[in-house]
TITIPA-119752 format. One line per 8 residues: their letters; for each residue x, y, z of N, C-alpha, C. Coordinates in steps of 0.05 Angstrom, whole numbers. Layout:
% residues N
A> X Y Z X Y Z X Y Z ~ ...;
***
This chain:
% residues 211
MPLVYLVI> -172 294 46 -169 269 17 -150 250 27 ~ -150 235 9 -132 205 19 -105 222 17 ~ -87 196 32 -52 212 29 -45 189 9 ~ -24 203 2 -15 203 -31 20 175 -17 ~ 23 158 -27 51 147 -22 58 141 -46 ~ 83 158 -57 98 148 -75 115 132 -72 ~ 112 109 -100 123 75 -96 159 82 -107 ~ 168 74 -94 201 73 -95 208 56 -94;
DHWSNFEE> 235 38 -105 254 15 -108 286 22 -93 ~ 281 44 -97 315 54 -88 307 90 -86 ~ 332 99 -77 326 122 -61 356 142 -86 ~ 338 161 -102 357 169 -120 351 199 -124 ~ 368 214 -132 375 240 -130 347 251 -138 ~ 329 240 -149 294 249 -153 288 248 -134 ~ 289 221 -114 268 227 -92 287 237 -73 ~ 304 249 -68 315 270 -61 309 299 -59;
ELYKLGIR> 303 297 -85 286 325 -95 269 323 -82 ~ 250 301 -86 221 303 -84 214 307 -51 ~ 240 296 -31 242 301 4 241 323 5 ~ 268 339 -12 268 368 -6 243 382 -5 ~ 223 381 -27 208 392 -34 179 390 -15 ~ 189 373 8 164 371 19 155 341 21 ~ 157 324 8 141 299 2 159 280 18 ~ 140 266 40 144 256 61 134 218 62;
RFFLTDMK> 119 215 43 102 184 50 114 173 13 ~ 125 148 26 130 131 0 125 104 16 ~ 125 90 -11 111 62 -12 133 42 -13 ~ 146 31 -2 173 18 -6 171 -12 -19 ~ 183 -7 -42 180 -45 -54 214 -67 -54 ~ 227 -49 -37 245 -64 -34 271 -52 -5 ~ 273 -76 12 286 -73 40 306 -50 36 ~ 324 -49 14 345 -36 10 345 1 16;
VVKPALDR> 323 12 7 308 29 9 298 37 44 ~ 293 25 54 280 20 81 298 50 97 ~ 322 41 98 347 56 116 343 81 109 ~ 351 90 89 353 123 75 326 141 83 ~ 301 125 79 278 135 82 268 146 110 ~ 275 122 124 274 125 153 294 150 171 ~ 321 143 154 331 167 157 327 192 159 ~ 317 195 139 301 222 137 272 226 145;
SCDIILDN> 268 217 160 241 206 179 221 210 158 ~ 210 193 143 191 197 122 178 179 133 ~ 144 178 127 120 161 139 125 142 104 ~ 127 120 117 131 98 101 115 66 106 ~ 106 53 80 92 28 81 112 7 65 ~ 114 -10 79 136 -32 65 122 -48 55 ~ 120 -54 21 108 -72 12 117 -99 19 ~ 102 -120 14 104 -149 16 116 -158 -9;
GAYRFRRA> 116 -147 -30 140 -157 -55 109 -180 -74 ~ 95 -185 -63 66 -195 -82 68 -195 -114 ~ 70 -166 -112 57 -144 -143 81 -163 -161 ~ 107 -156 -151 129 -158 -164 143 -190 -167 ~ 141 -199 -148 152 -232 -149 121 -248 -158 ~ 95 -237 -155 71 -257 -151 76 -269 -133 ~ 91 -272 -105 87 -290 -90 100 -268 -62 ~ 83 -263 -31 97 -245 -20 123 -251 -3;
RFDWCIYG> 135 -234 5 163 -245 22 161 -241 39 ~ 160 -262 55 150 -267 90 181 -253 103 ~ 203 -257 96 223 -232 109 217 -205 112 ~ 210 -198 78 201 -172 85 184 -158 97 ~ 159 -174 108 138 -168 125 158 -176 150 ~ 174 -194 163 176 -193 197 196 -174 196 ~ 222 -157 171 229 -140 176 217 -114 183 ~ 194 -112 171 177 -89 172 165 -95 210;
AKLGIKYI> 154 -113 215 148 -118 235 161 -108 262 ~ 181 -127 261 208 -116 283 221 -87 277 ~ 213 -75 257 224 -43 260 198 -29 264 ~ 182 -40 270 162 -20 280 148 -3 263 ~ 151 -6 239 140 11 213 113 -2 200 ~ 108 6 187 79 1 170 88 -19 154 ~ 81 -42 148 72 -62 125 61 -72 113 ~ 61 -85 97 35 -101 82 41 -131 81;
MPDVLENP> 12 -143 99 23 -177 111 22 -182 85 ~ 34 -218 81 28 -225 63 11 -236 49 ~ 5 -232 26 -20 -242 13 -9 -249 -17 ~ -34 -262 -32 -30 -279 -62 -49 -262 -74 ~ -37 -249 -101 -50 -236 -115 -84 -250 -125 ~ -110 -232 -119 -131 -247 -134 -130 -269 -113 ~ -121 -284 -95 -135 -312 -87 -140 -296 -52 ~ -165 -297 -49 -164 -295 -23 -164 -312 4;
VKTFEYHY> -165 -337 -10 -160 -362 6 -132 -364 14 ~ -114 -362 -7 -86 -365 -3 -82 -345 17 ~ -93 -318 11 -79 -290 30 -91 -298 59 ~ -112 -310 65 -121 -313 86 -98 -342 103 ~ -95 -356 94 -69 -376 104 -48 -356 104 ~ -37 -344 85 -11 -327 94 -16 -313 111 ~ -32 -302 125 -45 -283 139 -47 -297 172 ~ -50 -320 173 -57 -332 192 -34 -342 202;
KFANMVSE> -14 -355 179 10 -367 184 30 -340 204 ~ 28 -320 185 47 -299 196 42 -286 217 ~ 16 -282 226 12 -287 254 19 -300 271 ~ 20 -319 271 33 -343 285 62 -332 286 ~ 73 -327 277 99 -325 275 109 -288 288 ~ 90 -274 290 101 -251 302 87 -247 333 ~ 94 -217 344 74 -216 371 54 -201 361 ~ 43 -197 388 16 -180 377 23 -149 375;
EELKNGFV> 44 -138 387 47 -111 384 63 -109 354 ~ 78 -132 343 91 -131 321 69 -126 291 ~ 48 -138 304 15 -139 287 8 -119 285 ~ 8 -96 302 -9 -75 297 2 -51 279 ~ 23 -59 266 31 -44 239 19 -56 213 ~ 8 -85 218 9 -94 190 -15 -87 175 ~ -21 -85 148 -39 -84 133 -56 -104 124 ~ -69 -110 136 -90 -141 126 -100 -135 104;
VLQASTLR> -100 -149 76 -103 -151 46 -124 -162 48 ~ -146 -150 31 -171 -158 17 -157 -172 -6 ~ -165 -192 -22 -162 -195 -47 -187 -206 -62 ~ -219 -208 -43 -235 -218 -61 -249 -195 -84 ~ -265 -213 -97 -279 -195 -120 -304 -179 -117 ~ -313 -181 -98 -334 -164 -96 -345 -163 -65 ~ -351 -134 -57 -353 -113 -35 -356 -141 -12 ~ -388 -161 -16 -393 -184 3 -369 -197 9;
ENIEWLER> -356 -204 -4 -339 -226 -3 -315 -211 12 ~ -303 -193 8 -291 -176 20 -295 -175 55 ~ -315 -166 59 -328 -156 81 -326 -188 100 ~ -343 -206 85 -339 -242 100 -307 -242 114 ~ -288 -236 87 -257 -246 96 -250 -224 121 ~ -257 -200 115 -244 -187 142 -260 -193 164 ~ -285 -197 167 -292 -204 192 -281 -228 205 ~ -271 -255 187 -254 -271 189 -229 -262 202;
YRELGIVK> -220 -244 200 -183 -229 201 -196 -225 237 ~ -222 -213 239 -231 -193 263 -240 -215 283 ~ -248 -239 272 -256 -261 290 -230 -266 308 ~ -212 -275 288 -179 -284 293 -165 -264 312 ~ -173 -237 310 -154 -223 321 -129 -211 311 ~ -134 -224 279 -105 -213 262 -113 -182 257 ~ -133 -174 251 -137 -147 240 -132 -123 263 ~ -111 -106 265 -108 -89 289 -125 -60 280;
RYVAFGGP> -106 -49 260 -112 -19 258 -117 -13 219 ~ -97 -29 210 -95 -22 180 -106 -47 160 ~ -126 -42 144 -125 -52 127 -128 -44 100 ~ -119 -56 79 -117 -53 42 -132 -68 31 ~ -142 -57 2 -149 -76 -16 -136 -82 -43 ~ -136 -95 -46 -120 -104 -66 -140 -110 -102 ~ -148 -135 -95 -174 -134 -104 -171 -146 -142 ~ -180 -155 -152 -169 -170 -185 -161 -149 -197;
VRFRKKKS> -136 -144 -215 -123 -128 -230 -141 -121 -255 ~ -155 -134 -263 -183 -120 -286 -195 -109 -282 ~ -194 -98 -252 -218 -80 -241 -208 -65 -244 ~ -181 -58 -244 -171 -31 -242 -175 -8 -273 ~ -185 -33 -296 -192 -13 -317 -227 -13 -315 ~ -234 -18 -301 -264 -21 -291 -270 0 -276 ~ -259 30 -271 -259 46 -252 -274 46 -237 ~ -309 49 -245 -330 52 -237 -336 25 -211;
LDEKIVRG> -335 -3 -221 -332 -18 -207 -323 -24 -188 ~ -287 -17 -189 -270 -15 -167 -277 5 -142 ~ -287 24 -160 -290 50 -141 -316 42 -121 ~ -335 23 -135 -359 18 -121 -347 -3 -94 ~ -335 -18 -104 -320 -40 -84 -306 -17 -56 ~ -291 -3 -68 -272 11 -52 -293 25 -33 ~ -310 43 -40 -330 55 -28 -348 42 -6 ~ -356 20 -11 -369 -2 10 -345 -2 26;
LYAYCKRY> -324 -21 25 -301 -24 40 -288 3 72 ~ -289 24 42 -288 51 62 -303 44 85 ~ -324 46 72 -349 59 96 -352 31 118 ~ -354 11 113 -342 -12 133 -326 -11 153 ~ -302 -5 133 -276 -1 160 -272 22 176 ~ -290 42 168 -293 69 183 -317 59 208 ~ -333 39 206 -349 34 231 -327 21 247 ~ -307 16 249 -289 1 263 -268 14 270;
GYHFHVLG> -259 35 261 -239 60 258 -215 47 247 ~ -215 31 223 -194 21 209 -184 41 196 ~ -161 41 184 -142 63 166 -150 41 140 ~ -159 55 121 -168 37 94 -142 49 69 ~ -132 31 63 -113 35 44 -114 22 14 ~ -110 32 -6 -118 22 -30 -87 22 -44 ~ -83 -12 -57 -61 -16 -70 -65 -13 -98 ~ -37 0 -98 -27 9 -136 -54 26 -151;
RARYYCDS> -68 35 -138 -83 65 -153 -92 80 -136 ~ -105 100 -153 -108 125 -132 -146 127 -131 ~ -151 126 -111 -183 125 -110 -189 148 -89 ~ -207 163 -87 -217 184 -72 -233 169 -43 ~ -244 152 -42 -252 132 -19 -237 109 -9 ~ -219 129 13 -199 116 20 -190 134 37 ~ -173 125 60 -152 143 74 -126 147 53 ~ -112 127 44 -86 127 34 -85 108 9;
FDTASWGY> -69 117 -8 -68 98 -31 -39 94 -44 ~ -32 76 -56 0 79 -59 -1 75 -91 ~ 15 96 -109 19 100 -135 44 103 -152 ~ 52 85 -173 70 89 -182 72 105 -205 ~ 53 120 -213 46 133 -242 60 148 -246 ~ 78 162 -222 92 185 -225 123 172 -242 ~ 124 152 -235 151 141 -239 149 134 -278 ~ 136 127 -284 122 116 -311 121 140 -325;
RMLDQKLS> 117 171 -317 122 199 -331 154 207 -325 ~ 165 200 -312 190 203 -304 204 191 -320 ~ 193 167 -336 216 141 -346 207 155 -378 ~ 184 161 -375 175 178 -411 200 207 -420 ~ 199 214 -396 214 243 -396 245 233 -407 ~ 251 215 -396 287 195 -404 286 192 -429 ~ 262 176 -433 261 167 -462 265 187 -480 ~ 245 207 -477 249 233 -497 264 243 -493;
NKGYNVRP> 294 239 -477 309 257 -472 306 287 -461 ~ 293 291 -444 283 311 -427 290 307 -395 ~ 300 324 -382 308 323 -361 292 319 -330 ~ 295 309 -315 283 303 -288 262 332 -284 ~ 244 326 -277 221 341 -278 195 337 -261 ~ 199 354 -227 177 340 -208 151 358 -204 ~ 139 379 -227 125 381 -228 106 364 -234 ~ 103 354 -249 86 327 -247 75 308 -218;
VLKFVRKW> 89 305 -212 98 290 -190 82 313 -170 ~ 96 333 -165 79 357 -144 47 363 -152 ~ 39 365 -173 14 365 -184 -4 344 -171 ~ 10 322 -180 -10 296 -178 -20 292 -146 ~ 6 304 -132 9 302 -105 -15 315 -91 ~ -19 341 -102 -27 359 -88 -54 360 -94 ~ -61 339 -116 -98 343 -130 -106 327 -111 ~ -85 304 -93 -107 293 -68 -101 303 -48;
ETI> -75 314 -45 -80 320 -12 -60 347 -11 ~ -61 357 14 -50 385 29 -19 377 43 ~ 2 385 25 24 371 42 32 393 63;
***
């Protein structure tokens, strides 16, 4: 089953409680949370900020590369051409060793196009061992179409032994994915004047993997 990386942008009592209950995988959307997560020996992936800011933060990517942690390479949402330009520029800014922990991001809208872009990255030696799929945001509401592309990319990446990650939503056909859905559940509880409750989070994670 896929590994679940829970999205966080700060380290609060809620994350601390999850950590104490055995949650160790987090998808970090801010550099400020890197240190507390690393201090607890968590398995983390550092986001590049593209979804939040509409453009990637190169400084975040370089920060992750220098630390030797997994990070999402710079991309542009729903724009595979610009994503390729950013990847190429970034690859020339870091060493081969620092590039090894970067997730190449695929942003095309069809399986064939994504495979073609992946082969371009392979030809340039940019993709090392991690591949991530973003894809059009509109596909996230068309689960069957999105899952078809994800399933195809997962099978293709397995041919090369790459780790395949899906950005922003849960999918069965992948090695890992990240989700912030648990955070919205927590917000709903707060707005309803209910206390923090980690049970929905644990239930969600255990649905997908064994902790």
